[in-house]
C-alpha positions in Angstrom: -7.0 15.4 59.6 -7.8 11.8 58.8 -5.3 9.2 60.0 -5.2 5.6 59.0 -6.3 3.0 61.5 -3.8 0.1 61.8 -2.1 1.1 58.5 -5.4 1.4 56.5 -6.1 4.8 55.0 -9.9 5.3 54.6 -9.4 7.8 51.7 -8.0 5.0 49.5 -11.2 3.0 49.8 -13.3 6.0 48.7 -11.0 6.8 45.8 -11.0 3.2 44.6 -14.8 3.0 44.9 -15.1 6.1 42.7 -12.7 4.7 40.1 -14.8 1.5 39.9 -18.0 3.5 39.6 -16.5 5.6 36.8 -15.2 2.5 35.0 -18.7 1.0 35.1 -20.2 4.1 33.5 -18.0 3.9 30.4 -20.0 2.8 27.4 -18.3 0.7 24.8 -18.9 1.7 21.2 -17.3 0.7 18.0 -15.7 3.2 15.8 -16.5 3.4 12.1 -14.7 4.9 9.2 -16.4 5.8 5.9 -14.4 6.6 2.7 -15.9 8.5 -0.1 -15.8 7.2 -3.7 -13.4 10.1 -4.6 -11.0 9.1 -1.9 -11.1 5.5 -3.0 -10.3 6.6 -6.6 -7.4 8.8 -5.4 -6.0 5.9 -3.3 -6.2 3.6 -6.3 -4.4 6.2 -8.5 -1.7 6.7 -5.8 -1.2 2.9 -5.6 -0.9 2.6 -9.4 1.5 5.5 -9.6 3.7 3.9 -6.9 3.7 0.6 -8.8 4.6 2.4 -12.0 7.5 4.2 -10.3 8.9 1.0 -8.9 8.6 -0.9 -12.2 11.8 -0.7 -14.3 11.5 0.8 -17.7 13.8 -1.8 -19.3 12.8 -5.4 -19.4 16.2 -7.1 -19.1 14.8 -10.6 -19.8 13.3 -9.4 -23.2 16.5 -7.7 -24.1 18.6 -10.8 -23.4 16.1 -12.9 -25.5 16.3 -10.5 -28.4 20.1 -10.4 -28.3 20.2 -14.2 -28.5 17.9 -14.2 -31.5 20.0 -11.5 -33.3 23.1 -13.7 -32.9 21.4 -16.3 -35.2 22.1 -15.2 -38.8 18.9 -16.9 -40.0 16.7 -14.7 -37.7 17.4 -11.4 -39.5 15.2 -12.0 -42.5 13.4 -9.3 -44.5 10.0 -10.2 -42.9 11.4 -9.9 -39.3 13.0 -6.5 -40.1 9.8 -5.2 -41.8 7.7 -6.4 -38.8 10.0 -4.7 -36.3 10.0 -1.5 -38.3 6.2 -1.6 -38.5 5.9 -2.2 -34.8 8.3 0.6 -34.0 6.5 3.1 -36.3 3.1 2.3 -34.9 4.5 2.6 -31.3 5.6 6.2 -32.0 2.4 7.0 -33.9 3.5 7.1 -37.5 
């Protein structure tokens, strides 16, 4: 049995010495991460999909602008109607 002398425990000194020695033996190294080109493409596709889901389908600012234009009786001319119809048909592939 080992008893402390004047309140000092000799085992604590040995344990502390071992902790210091073990800490000195630890080698520091930096971690590295490498990402494959396929993973980069998948991450970009995921990001683009997330943006597409968060983007509203209806552009309220454009709708308000067009509503104001339609209120003007001079705006609805034959050329505007033909241009709108052509744009609509080309958008749906006709």
